[in-house]
mmJSON file of the N, C-alpha and C atoms, coordinates in Angstrom:
{"data_MODEL":{"atom_site":{
"group_PDB":["ATOM","ATOM","ATOM","ATOM","ATOM","ATOM","ATOM","ATOM","ATOM","ATOM","ATOM","ATOM","ATOM","ATOM","ATOM","ATOM","ATOM","ATOM","ATOM","ATOM","ATOM","ATOM","ATOM","ATOM","ATOM","ATOM","ATOM","ATOM","ATOM","ATOM","ATOM","ATOM","ATOM","ATOM","ATOM","ATOM","ATOM","ATOM","ATOM","ATOM","ATOM","ATOM","ATOM","ATOM","ATOM","ATOM","ATOM","ATOM","ATOM","ATOM","ATOM","ATOM","ATOM","ATOM","ATOM","ATOM","ATOM","ATOM","ATOM","ATOM","ATOM","ATOM","ATOM","ATOM","ATOM","ATOM","ATOM","ATOM","ATOM","ATOM","ATOM","ATOM","ATOM","ATOM","ATOM","ATOM","ATOM","ATOM","ATOM","ATOM","ATOM","ATOM","ATOM","ATOM","ATOM","ATOM","ATOM","ATOM","ATOM","ATOM","ATOM","ATOM","ATOM","ATOM","ATOM","ATOM","ATOM","ATOM","ATOM","ATOM","ATOM","ATOM","ATOM","ATOM","ATOM","ATOM","ATOM","ATOM","ATOM","ATOM","ATOM","ATOM","ATOM","ATOM","ATOM","ATOM","ATOM","ATOM","ATOM","ATOM","ATOM","ATOM","ATOM","ATOM","ATOM","ATOM","ATOM","ATOM","ATOM","ATOM","ATOM","ATOM","ATOM","ATOM","ATOM","ATOM","ATOM","ATOM","ATOM","ATOM","ATOM","ATOM","ATOM","ATOM","ATOM","ATOM","ATOM","ATOM","ATOM","ATOM","ATOM","ATOM","ATOM","ATOM","ATOM","ATOM","ATOM","ATOM","ATOM","ATOM","ATOM","ATOM","ATOM","ATOM","ATOM","ATOM","ATOM","ATOM","ATOM","ATOM","ATOM","ATOM","ATOM","ATOM","ATOM","ATOM","ATOM","ATOM","ATOM","ATOM","ATOM","ATOM","ATOM","ATOM","ATOM","ATOM","ATOM","ATOM","ATOM","ATOM","ATOM","ATOM","ATOM","ATOM","ATOM","ATOM","ATOM","ATOM","ATOM","ATOM","ATOM","ATOM","ATOM","ATOM","ATOM","ATOM","ATOM","ATOM","ATOM","ATOM","ATOM","ATOM","ATOM","ATOM","ATOM","ATOM","ATOM","ATOM","ATOM"],
"id":[1,2,3,4,5,6,7,8,9,10,11,12,13,14,15,16,17,18,19,20,21,22,23,24,25,26,27,28,29,30,31,32,33,34,35,36,37,38,39,40,41,42,43,44,45,46,47,48,49,50,51,52,53,54,55,56,57,58,59,60,61,62,63,64,65,66,67,68,69,70,71,72,73,74,75,76,77,78,79,80,81,82,83,84,85,86,87,88,89,90,91,92,93,94,95,96,97,98,99,100,101,102,103,104,105,106,107,108,109,110,111,112,113,114,115,116,117,118,119,120,121,122,123,124,125,126,127,128,129,130,131,132,133,134,135,136,137,138,139,140,141,142,143,144,145,146,147,148,149,150,151,152,153,154,155,156,157,158,159,160,161,162,163,164,165,166,167,168,169,170,171,172,173,174,175,176,177,178,179,180,181,182,183,184,185,186,187,188,189,190,191,192,193,194,195,196,197,198,199,200,201,202,203,204,205,206,207,208,209,210,211,212,213,214,215,216,217,218,219],
"type_symbol":["N","C","C","N","C","C","N","C","C","N","C","C","N","C","C","N","C","C","N","C","C","N","C","C","N","C","C","N","C","C","N","C","C","N","C","C","N","C","C","N","C","C","N","C","C","N","C","C","N","C","C","N","C","C","N","C","C","N","C","C","N","C","C","N","C","C","N","C","C","N","C","C","N","C","C","N","C","C","N","C","C","N","C","C","N","C","C","N","C","C","N","C","C","N","C","C","N","C","C","N","C","C","N","C","C","N","C","C","N","C","C","N","C","C","N","C","C","N","C","C","N","C","C","N","C","C","N","C","C","N","C","C","N","C","C","N","C","C","N","C","C","N","C","C","N","C","C","N","C","C","N","C","C","N","C","C","N","C","C","N","C","C","N","C","C","N","C","C","N","C","C","N","C","C","N","C","C","N","C","C","N","C","C","N","C","C","N","C","C","N","C","C","N","C","C","N","C","C","N","C","C","N","C","C","N","C","C","N","C","C","N","C","C","N","C","C","N","C","C"],
"label_atom_id":["N","CA","C","N","CA","C","N","CA","C","N","CA","C","N","CA","C","N","CA","C","N","CA","C","N","CA","C","N","CA","C","N","CA","C","N","CA","C","N","CA","C","N","CA","C","N","CA","C","N","CA","C","N","CA","C","N","CA","C","N","CA","C","N","CA","C","N","CA","C","N","CA","C","N","CA","C","N","CA","C","N","CA","C","N","CA","C","N","CA","C","N","CA","C","N","CA","C","N","CA","C","N","CA","C","N","CA","C","N","CA","C","N","CA","C","N","CA","C","N","CA","C","N","CA","C","N","CA","C","N","CA","C","N","CA","C","N","CA","C","N","CA","C","N","CA","C","N","CA","C","N","CA","C","N","CA","C","N","CA","C","N","CA","C","N","CA","C","N","CA","C","N","CA","C","N","CA","C","N","CA","C","N","CA","C","N","CA","C","N","CA","C","N","CA","C","N","CA","C","N","CA","C","N","CA","C","N","CA","C","N","CA","C","N","CA","C","N","CA","C","N","CA","C","N","CA","C","N","CA","C","N","CA","C","N","CA","C","N","CA","C","N","CA","C","N","CA","C","N","CA","C","N","CA","C"],
"label_alt_id":[null,null,null,null,null,null,null,null,null,null,null,null,null,null,null,null,null,null,null,null,null,null,null,null,null,null,null,null,null,null,null,null,null,null,null,null,null,null,null,null,null,null,null,null,null,null,null,null,null,null,null,null,null,null,null,null,null,null,null,null,null,null,null,null,null,null,null,null,null,null,null,null,null,null,null,null,null,null,null,null,null,null,null,null,null,null,null,null,null,null,null,null,null,null,null,null,null,null,null,null,null,null,null,null,null,null,null,null,null,null,null,null,null,null,null,null,null,null,null,null,null,null,null,null,null,null,null,null,null,null,null,null,null,null,null,null,null,null,null,null,null,null,null,null,null,null,null,null,null,null,null,null,null,null,null,null,null,null,null,null,null,null,null,null,null,null,null,null,null,null,null,null,null,null,null,null,null,null,null,null,null,null,null,null,null,null,null,null,null,null,null,null,null,null,null,null,null,null,null,null,null,null,null,null,null,null,null,null,null,null,null,null,null,null,null,null,null,null,null],
"label_comp_id":["MET","MET","MET","ILE","ILE","ILE","TYR","TYR","TYR","GLN","GLN","GLN","TYR","TYR","TYR","ILE","ILE","ILE","LYS","LYS","LYS","GLN","GLN","GLN","ILE","ILE","ILE","PHE","PHE","PHE","ARG","ARG","ARG","SER","SER","SER","LEU","LEU","LEU","TRP","TRP","TRP","ARG","ARG","ARG","TYR","TYR","TYR","LYS","LYS","LYS","SER","SER","SER","PHE","PHE","PHE","SER","SER","SER","PHE","PHE","PHE","ILE","ILE","ILE","ASN","ASN","ASN","ILE","ILE","ILE","ALA","ALA","ALA","GLY","GLY","GLY","LEU","LEU","LEU","SER","SER","SER","ILE","ILE","ILE","GLY","GLY","GLY","ILE","ILE","ILE","ALA","ALA","ALA","ALA","ALA","ALA","VAL","VAL","VAL","ILE","ILE","ILE","ILE","ILE","ILE","ILE","ILE","ILE","PHE","PHE","PHE","LEU","LEU","LEU","ILE","ILE","ILE","THR","THR","THR","ASP","ASP","ASP","TYR","TYR","TYR","GLU","GLU","GLU","LYS","LYS","LYS","SER","SER","SER","PHE","PHE","PHE","ASP","ASP","ASP","THR","THR","THR","PHE","PHE","PHE","HIS","HIS","HIS","SER","SER","SER","GLY","GLY","GLY","ASN","ASN","ASN","ASN","ASN","ASN","ILE","ILE","ILE","TYR","TYR","TYR","ARG","ARG","ARG","VAL","VAL","VAL","VAL","VAL","VAL","SER","SER","SER","LYS","LYS","LYS","GLY","GLY","GLY","GLY","GLY","GLY","ARG","ARG","ARG","LEU","LEU","LEU","GLN","GLN","GLN","LYS","LYS","LYS","MET","MET","MET","ASN","ASN","ASN","MET","MET","MET","LYS","LYS","LYS","LEU","LEU","LEU"],
"label_asym_id":["A","A","A","A","A","A","A","A","A","A","A","A","A","A","A","A","A","A","A","A","A","A","A","A","A","A","A","A","A","A","A","A","A","A","A","A","A","A","A","A","A","A","A","A","A","A","A","A","A","A","A","A","A","A","A","A","A","A","A","A","A","A","A","A","A","A","A","A","A","A","A","A","A","A","A","A","A","A","A","A","A","A","A","A","A","A","A","A","A","A","A","A","A","A","A","A","A","A","A","A","A","A","A","A","A","A","A","A","A","A","A","A","A","A","A","A","A","A","A","A","A","A","A","A","A","A","A","A","A","A","A","A","A","A","A","A","A","A","A","A","A","A","A","A","A","A","A","A","A","A","A","A","A","A","A","A","A","A","A","A","A","A","A","A","A","A","A","A","A","A","A","A","A","A","A","A","A","A","A","A","A","A","A","A","A","A","A","A","A","A","A","A","A","A","A","A","A","A","A","A","A","A","A","A","A","A","A","A","A","A","A","A","A","A","A","A","A","A","A"],
"label_entity_id":["1","1","1","1","1","1","1","1","1","1","1","1","1","1","1","1","1","1","1","1","1","1","1","1","1","1","1","1","1","1","1","1","1","1","1","1","1","1","1","1","1","1","1","1","1","1","1","1","1","1","1","1","1","1","1","1","1","1","1","1","1","1","1","1","1","1","1","1","1","1","1","1","1","1","1","1","1","1","1","1","1","1","1","1","1","1","1","1","1","1","1","1","1","1","1","1","1","1","1","1","1","1","1","1","1","1","1","1","1","1","1","1","1","1","1","1","1","1","1","1","1","1","1","1","1","1","1","1","1","1","1","1","1","1","1","1","1","1","1","1","1","1","1","1","1","1","1","1","1","1","1","1","1","1","1","1","1","1","1","1","1","1","1","1","1","1","1","1","1","1","1","1","1","1","1","1","1","1","1","1","1","1","1","1","1","1","1","1","1","1","1","1","1","1","1","1","1","1","1","1","1","1","1","1","1","1","1","1","1","1","1","1","1","1","1","1","1","1","1"],
"label_seq_id":[1,1,1,2,2,2,3,3,3,4,4,4,5,5,5,6,6,6,7,7,7,8,8,8,9,9,9,10,10,10,11,11,11,12,12,12,13,13,13,14,14,14,15,15,15,16,16,16,17,17,17,18,18,18,19,19,19,20,20,20,21,21,21,22,22,22,23,23,23,24,24,24,25,25,25,26,26,26,27,27,27,28,28,28,29,29,29,30,30,30,31,31,31,32,32,32,33,33,33,34,34,34,35,35,35,36,36,36,37,37,37,38,38,38,39,39,39,40,40,40,41,41,41,42,42,42,43,43,43,44,44,44,45,45,45,46,46,46,47,47,47,48,48,48,49,49,49,50,50,50,51,51,51,52,52,52,53,53,53,54,54,54,55,55,55,56,56,56,57,57,57,58,58,58,59,59,59,60,60,60,61,61,61,62,62,62,63,63,63,64,64,64,65,65,65,66,66,66,67,67,67,68,68,68,69,69,69,70,70,70,71,71,71,72,72,72,73,73,73],
"pdbx_PDB_ins_code":[null,null,null,null,null,null,null,null,null,null,null,null,null,null,null,null,null,null,null,null,null,null,null,null,null,null,null,null,null,null,null,null,null,null,null,null,null,null,null,null,null,null,null,null,null,null,null,null,null,null,null,null,null,null,null,null,null,null,null,null,null,null,null,null,null,null,null,null,null,null,null,null,null,null,null,null,null,null,null,null,null,null,null,null,null,null,null,null,null,null,null,null,null,null,null,null,null,null,null,null,null,null,null,null,null,null,null,null,null,null,null,null,null,null,null,null,null,null,null,null,null,null,null,null,null,null,null,null,null,null,null,null,null,null,null,null,null,null,null,null,null,null,null,null,null,null,null,null,null,null,null,null,null,null,null,null,null,null,null,null,null,null,null,null,null,null,null,null,null,null,null,null,null,null,null,null,null,null,null,null,null,null,null,null,null,null,null,null,null,null,null,null,null,null,null,null,null,null,null,null,null,null,null,null,null,null,null,null,null,null,null,null,null,null,null,null,null,null,null],
"Cartn_x":[11.146,10.971,9.814,8.72,7.584,7.942,8.772,9.21,9.947,10.756,11.497,10.547,9.505,8.526,7.781,7.368,6.659,7.57,8.808,9.784,9.989,10.047,10.204,8.973,7.794,6.558,6.57,6.911,6.926,8.017,9.14,10.184,9.716,9.055,8.544,7.453,6.57,5.534,6.146,7.198,7.825,8.605,9.202,10.007,9.137,8.062,7.175,5.859,5.913,4.772,3.569,3.79,2.66,2.0,2.81,2.286,1.519,2.059,1.4,0.083,0.067,-1.154,-2.244,-1.879,-2.865,-3.432,-2.572,-3.041,-3.94,-3.529,-4.318,-5.639,-5.622,-6.858,-7.818,-7.305,-8.152,-8.756,-7.966,-8.474,-9.557,-9.343,-10.345,-11.62,-11.517,-12.706,-13.469,-12.773,-13.425,-14.142,-13.514,-14.144,-15.364,-15.247,-16.387,-17.545,-17.254,-18.308,-19.017,-18.271,-18.882,-19.774,-19.323,-20.131,-21.411,-21.321,-22.504,-23.484,-22.99,-23.869,-24.558,-23.82,-24.422,-25.51,-25.253,-26.248,-27.499,-27.335,-28.491,-29.317,-28.678,-29.426,-30.09,-29.439,-30.038,-31.266,-31.196,-32.336,-33.485,-33.199,-34.248,-34.906,-34.155,-34.715,-35.493,-35.429,-36.098,-37.586,-38.07,-39.481,-40.312,-41.553,-42.542,-42.085,-41.359,-40.968,-41.912,-42.908,-43.815,-44.968,-45.151,-46.197,-45.658,-46.374,-45.848,-46.55,-47.807,-48.546,-48.466,-48.963,-48.988,-50.295,-51.349,-52.66,-52.864,-52.279,-52.409,-53.208,-54.252,-55.142,-55.185,-55.44,-55.633,-56.988,-57.767,-59.098,-58.996,-59.443,-59.361,-60.753,-61.099,-62.411,-62.232,-62.874,-62.825,-64.257,-64.647,-65.974,-67.101,-66.949,-68.007,-67.972,-67.14,-67.02,-65.774,-65.898,-64.751,-64.064,-62.774,-61.991,-61.024,-60.825,-59.884,-58.67,-57.482,-56.256,-55.389,-54.888,-54.009,-52.585,-51.939,-50.579,-49.612,-48.792,-47.804,-46.536,-45.999,-44.764,-43.617],
"Cartn_y":[135.625,135.831,136.802,136.607,137.498,138.908,139.014,140.321,141.076,140.37,141.008,141.514,140.742,141.171,142.424,142.428,143.599,144.82,144.615,145.705,146.267,145.414,145.84,146.602,146.165,146.859,148.282,148.451,149.792,150.669,150.093,150.865,151.336,150.459,150.817,151.88,151.756,152.772,154.123,154.109,155.366,156.0,155.186,155.707,156.312,155.642,156.105,156.6,157.75,158.251,158.587,159.298,159.712,158.498,157.591,156.39,155.54,155.43,154.663,155.31,156.656,157.356,157.14,157.215,157.014,155.603,154.617,153.229,152.968,153.453,153.221,153.982,155.211,155.994,155.326,154.863,154.182,152.905,152.149,150.914,151.206,152.203,152.516,153.079,153.897,154.42,153.281,152.353,151.213,150.32,150.033,149.202,149.909,151.231,151.993,151.988,152.107,152.094,150.748,149.672,148.332,148.142,148.607,148.473,149.296,150.511,151.361,150.745,150.218,149.578,148.359,147.573,146.417,146.841,147.879,148.338,148.872,149.589,150.118,148.985,148.007,146.895,146.043,145.859,145.103,145.828,147.135,147.927,147.858,147.946,147.908,146.528,145.478,144.127,143.758,144.572,144.226,144.551,145.265,145.61,144.434,144.357,143.367,141.93,141.657,140.275,139.599,140.332,139.759,139.016,139.108,138.355,136.976,135.946,134.602,133.853,134.153,133.388,133.99,133.237,133.705,134.396,134.196,134.761,136.058,137.123,138.43,139.297,139.922,140.72,142.151,143.066,144.465,144.89,145.545,146.004,147.489,147.843,149.216,149.66,150.888,151.433,152.468,152.232,153.18,153.53,154.741,155.191,154.437,154.018,153.321,151.813,151.295,149.842,149.332,148.182,147.559,146.614,146.686,145.787,145.028,143.747,142.916,142.681,143.02,142.828,141.806,140.825,139.823,140.387,140.379,140.888,139.719,139.662,138.599,139.004,138.099,138.368,137.657],
"Cartn_z":[135.035,133.613,133.334,134.051,133.865,134.295,135.344,135.812,134.703,133.923,132.827,131.742,131.453,130.46,130.911,132.175,132.704,132.714,133.076,133.089,131.682,130.691,129.304,128.815,129.23,128.846,129.377,130.657,131.229,130.621,130.281,129.604,128.231,127.515,126.195,126.298,127.288,127.484,127.836,128.638,129.051,127.894,127.059,125.957,124.857,124.507,123.437,124.051,124.702,125.469,124.591,123.492,122.662,121.99,121.489,120.855,121.868,123.069,124.126,124.528,124.64,125.009,123.963,122.695,121.62,121.675,121.88,121.932,123.14,124.305,125.518,125.45,124.943,124.815,123.823,122.704,121.721,122.271,123.014,123.615,124.644,125.483,126.513,125.897,124.858,124.179,123.505,122.898,122.255,123.248,124.373,125.395,125.969,126.209,126.736,125.741,124.444,123.429,123.388,123.496,123.49,124.713,125.872,127.086,126.973,126.44,126.284,125.295,124.181,123.196,123.807,124.582,125.248,126.222,127.016,127.981,127.294,126.185,125.458,124.865,124.234,123.643,124.719,125.844,126.934,127.483,127.584,128.054,127.057,125.764,124.749,124.661,124.89,124.824,126.08,127.122,128.372,128.358,127.369,127.307,126.8,127.263,126.826,127.021,128.063,128.338,129.316,129.833,130.808,130.164,128.832,128.139,127.789,128.208,127.982,126.854,126.581,125.587,124.193,123.204,121.826,121.471,122.259,121.964,122.746,122.262,122.89,121.928,122.449,121.611,122.117,121.197,121.534,121.006,121.837,121.447,121.114,119.883,119.397,118.988,119.336,118.98,117.879,116.714,115.6,115.217,115.447,115.044,115.708,116.946,117.647,117.46,116.549,116.33,117.029,117.631,118.284,117.313,117.256,116.412,117.293,116.938,117.672,116.777,117.27,116.514,117.226,116.493,117.068,117.072,118.228,118.353,118.277,117.26,117.117,117.856,118.698,119.435,118.831],
"occupancy":[1.0,1.0,1.0,1.0,1.0,1.0,1.0,1.0,1.0,1.0,1.0,1.0,1.0,1.0,1.0,1.0,1.0,1.0,1.0,1.0,1.0,1.0,1.0,1.0,1.0,1.0,1.0,1.0,1.0,1.0,1.0,1.0,1.0,1.0,1.0,1.0,1.0,1.0,1.0,1.0,1.0,1.0,1.0,1.0,1.0,1.0,1.0,1.0,1.0,1.0,1.0,1.0,1.0,1.0,1.0,1.0,1.0,1.0,1.0,1.0,1.0,1.0,1.0,1.0,1.0,1.0,1.0,1.0,1.0,1.0,1.0,1.0,1.0,1.0,1.0,1.0,1.0,1.0,1.0,1.0,1.0,1.0,1.0,1.0,1.0,1.0,1.0,1.0,1.0,1.0,1.0,1.0,1.0,1.0,1.0,1.0,1.0,1.0,1.0,1.0,1.0,1.0,1.0,1.0,1.0,1.0,1.0,1.0,1.0,1.0,1.0,1.0,1.0,1.0,1.0,1.0,1.0,1.0,1.0,1.0,1.0,1.0,1.0,1.0,1.0,1.0,1.0,1.0,1.0,1.0,1.0,1.0,1.0,1.0,1.0,1.0,1.0,1.0,1.0,1.0,1.0,1.0,1.0,1.0,1.0,1.0,1.0,1.0,1.0,1.0,1.0,1.0,1.0,1.0,1.0,1.0,1.0,1.0,1.0,1.0,1.0,1.0,1.0,1.0,1.0,1.0,1.0,1.0,1.0,1.0,1.0,1.0,1.0,1.0,1.0,1.0,1.0,1.0,1.0,1.0,1.0,1.0,1.0,1.0,1.0,1.0,1.0,1.0,1.0,1.0,1.0,1.0,1.0,1.0,1.0,1.0,1.0,1.0,1.0,1.0,1.0,1.0,1.0,1.0,1.0,1.0,1.0,1.0,1.0,1.0,1.0,1.0,1.0,1.0,1.0,1.0,1.0,1.0,1.0],
"B_iso_or_equiv":[0.0,0.0,0.0,0.0,0.0,0.0,0.0,0.0,0.0,0.0,0.0,0.0,0.0,0.0,0.0,0.0,0.0,0.0,0.0,0.0,0.0,0.0,0.0,0.0,0.0,0.0,0.0,0.0,0.0,0.0,0.0,0.0,0.0,0.0,0.0,0.0,0.0,0.0,0.0,0.0,0.0,0.0,0.0,0.0,0.0,0.0,0.0,0.0,0.0,0.0,0.0,0.0,0.0,0.0,0.0,0.0,0.0,0.0,0.0,0.0,0.0,0.0,0.0,0.0,0.0,0.0,0.0,0.0,0.0,0.0,0.0,0.0,0.0,0.0,0.0,0.0,0.0,0.0,0.0,0.0,0.0,0.0,0.0,0.0,0.0,0.0,0.0,0.0,0.0,0.0,0.0,0.0,0.0,0.0,0.0,0.0,0.0,0.0,0.0,0.0,0.0,0.0,0.0,0.0,0.0,0.0,0.0,0.0,0.0,0.0,0.0,0.0,0.0,0.0,0.0,0.0,0.0,0.0,0.0,0.0,0.0,0.0,0.0,0.0,0.0,0.0,0.0,0.0,0.0,0.0,0.0,0.0,0.0,0.0,0.0,0.0,0.0,0.0,0.0,0.0,0.0,0.0,0.0,0.0,0.0,0.0,0.0,0.0,0.0,0.0,0.0,0.0,0.0,0.0,0.0,0.0,0.0,0.0,0.0,0.0,0.0,0.0,0.0,0.0,0.0,0.0,0.0,0.0,0.0,0.0,0.0,0.0,0.0,0.0,0.0,0.0,0.0,0.0,0.0,0.0,0.0,0.0,0.0,0.0,0.0,0.0,0.0,0.0,0.0,0.0,0.0,0.0,0.0,0.0,0.0,0.0,0.0,0.0,0.0,0.0,0.0,0.0,0.0,0.0,0.0,0.0,0.0,0.0,0.0,0.0,0.0,0.0,0.0,0.0,0.0,0.0,0.0,0.0,0.0],
"pdbx_formal_charge":[null,null,null,null,null,null,null,null,null,null,null,null,null,null,null,null,null,null,null,null,null,null,null,null,null,null,null,null,null,null,null,null,null,null,null,null,null,null,null,null,null,null,null,null,null,null,null,null,null,null,null,null,null,null,null,null,null,null,null,null,null,null,null,null,null,null,null,null,null,null,null,null,null,null,null,null,null,null,null,null,null,null,null,null,null,null,null,null,null,null,null,null,null,null,null,null,null,null,null,null,null,null,null,null,null,null,null,null,null,null,null,null,null,null,null,null,null,null,null,null,null,null,null,null,null,null,null,null,null,null,null,null,null,null,null,null,null,null,null,null,null,null,null,null,null,null,null,null,null,null,null,null,null,null,null,null,null,null,null,null,null,null,null,null,null,null,null,null,null,null,null,null,null,null,null,null,null,null,null,null,null,null,null,null,null,null,null,null,null,null,null,null,null,null,null,null,null,null,null,null,null,null,null,null,null,null,null,null,null,null,null,null,null,null,null,null,null,null,null],
"auth_seq_id":[1,1,1,2,2,2,3,3,3,4,4,4,5,5,5,6,6,6,7,7,7,8,8,8,9,9,9,10,10,10,11,11,11,12,12,12,13,13,13,14,14,14,15,15,15,16,16,16,17,17,17,18,18,18,19,19,19,20,20,20,21,21,21,22,22,22,23,23,23,24,24,24,25,25,25,26,26,26,27,27,27,28,28,28,29,29,29,30,30,30,31,31,31,32,32,32,33,33,33,34,34,34,35,35,35,36,36,36,37,37,37,38,38,38,39,39,39,40,40,40,41,41,41,42,42,42,43,43,43,44,44,44,45,45,45,46,46,46,47,47,47,48,48,48,49,49,49,50,50,50,51,51,51,52,52,52,53,53,53,54,54,54,55,55,55,56,56,56,57,57,57,58,58,58,59,59,59,60,60,60,61,61,61,62,62,62,63,63,63,64,64,64,65,65,65,66,66,66,67,67,67,68,68,68,69,69,69,70,70,70,71,71,71,72,72,72,73,73,73],
"auth_comp_id":["MET","MET","MET","ILE","ILE","ILE","TYR","TYR","TYR","GLN","GLN","GLN","TYR","TYR","TYR","ILE","ILE","ILE","LYS","LYS","LYS","GLN","GLN","GLN","ILE","ILE","ILE","PHE","PHE","PHE","ARG","ARG","ARG","SER","SER","SER","LEU","LEU","LEU","TRP","TRP","TRP","ARG","ARG","ARG","TYR","TYR","TYR","LYS","LYS","LYS","SER","SER","SER","PHE","PHE","PHE","SER","SER","SER","PHE","PHE","PHE","ILE","ILE","ILE","ASN","ASN","ASN","ILE","ILE","ILE","ALA","ALA","ALA","GLY","GLY","GLY","LEU","LEU","LEU","SER","SER","SER","ILE","ILE","ILE","GLY","GLY","GLY","ILE","ILE","ILE","ALA","ALA","ALA","ALA","ALA","ALA","VAL","VAL","VAL","ILE","ILE","ILE","ILE","ILE","ILE","ILE","ILE","ILE","PHE","PHE","PHE","LEU","LEU","LEU","ILE","ILE","ILE","THR","THR","THR","ASP","ASP","ASP","TYR","TYR","TYR","GLU","GLU","GLU","LYS","LYS","LYS","SER","SER","SER","PHE","PHE","PHE","ASP","ASP","ASP","THR","THR","THR","PHE","PHE","PHE","HIS","HIS","HIS","SER","SER","SER","GLY","GLY","GLY","ASN","ASN","ASN","ASN","ASN","ASN","ILE","ILE","ILE","TYR","TYR","TYR","ARG","ARG","ARG","VAL","VAL","VAL","VAL","VAL","VAL","SER","SER","SER","LYS","LYS","LYS","GLY","GLY","GLY","GLY","GLY","GLY","ARG","ARG","ARG","LEU","LEU","LEU","GLN","GLN","GLN","LYS","LYS","LYS","MET","MET","MET","ASN","ASN","ASN","MET","MET","MET","LYS","LYS","LYS","LEU","LEU","LEU"],
"auth_asym_id":["A","A","A","A","A","A","A","A","A","A","A","A","A","A","A","A","A","A","A","A","A","A","A","A","A","A","A","A","A","A","A","A","A","A","A","A","A","A","A","A","A","A","A","A","A","A","A","A","A","A","A","A","A","A","A","A","A","A","A","A","A","A","A","A","A","A","A","A","A","A","A","A","A","A","A","A","A","A","A","A","A","A","A","A","A","A","A","A","A","A","A","A","A","A","A","A","A","A","A","A","A","A","A","A","A","A","A","A","A","A","A","A","A","A","A","A","A","A","A","A","A","A","A","A","A","A","A","A","A","A","A","A","A","A","A","A","A","A","A","A","A","A","A","A","A","A","A","A","A","A","A","A","A","A","A","A","A","A","A","A","A","A","A","A","A","A","A","A","A","A","A","A","A","A","A","A","A","A","A","A","A","A","A","A","A","A","A","A","A","A","A","A","A","A","A","A","A","A","A","A","A","A","A","A","A","A","A","A","A","A","A","A","A","A","A","A","A","A","A"],
"auth_atom_id":["N","CA","C","N","CA","C","N","CA","C","N","CA","C","N","CA","C","N","CA","C","N","CA","C","N","CA","C","N","CA","C","N","CA","C","N","CA","C","N","CA","C","N","CA","C","N","CA","C","N","CA","C","N","CA","C","N","CA","C","N","CA","C","N","CA","C","N","CA","C","N","CA","C","N","CA","C","N","CA","C","N","CA","C","N","CA","C","N","CA","C","N","CA","C","N","CA","C","N","CA","C","N","CA","C","N","CA","C","N","CA","C","N","CA","C","N","CA","C","N","CA","C","N","CA","C","N","CA","C","N","CA","C","N","CA","C","N","CA","C","N","CA","C","N","CA","C","N","CA","C","N","CA","C","N","CA","C","N","CA","C","N","CA","C","N","CA","C","N","CA","C","N","CA","C","N","CA","C","N","CA","C","N","CA","C","N","CA","C","N","CA","C","N","CA","C","N","CA","C","N","CA","C","N","CA","C","N","CA","C","N","CA","C","N","CA","C","N","CA","C","N","CA","C","N","CA","C","N","CA","C","N","CA","C","N","CA","C","N","CA","C","N","CA","C","N","CA","C","N","CA","C","N","CA","C"],
"pdbx_PDB_model_num":[1,1,1,1,1,1,1,1,1,1,1,1,1,1,1,1,1,1,1,1,1,1,1,1,1,1,1,1,1,1,1,1,1,1,1,1,1,1,1,1,1,1,1,1,1,1,1,1,1,1,1,1,1,1,1,1,1,1,1,1,1,1,1,1,1,1,1,1,1,1,1,1,1,1,1,1,1,1,1,1,1,1,1,1,1,1,1,1,1,1,1,1,1,1,1,1,1,1,1,1,1,1,1,1,1,1,1,1,1,1,1,1,1,1,1,1,1,1,1,1,1,1,1,1,1,1,1,1,1,1,1,1,1,1,1,1,1,1,1,1,1,1,1,1,1,1,1,1,1,1,1,1,1,1,1,1,1,1,1,1,1,1,1,1,1,1,1,1,1,1,1,1,1,1,1,1,1,1,1,1,1,1,1,1,1,1,1,1,1,1,1,1,1,1,1,1,1,1,1,1,1,1,1,1,1,1,1,1,1,1,1,1,1,1,1,1,1,1,1]
}}}
């Protein structure tokens, strides 16, 4: 039974070549876009994960005076 379904799919793909090409190309472009977006967001979220505590400070010097800034994560 499954063989008949697969056979029908290939017959339909062969009969409607342009329609099949548009559908397959659109599907592959969409999947590639989702994978690229996932990889970019995963790369961007990987920064600054090595700080574990909430009390992180940055020392900045302005005009000879030191200022302490609390960095909220």
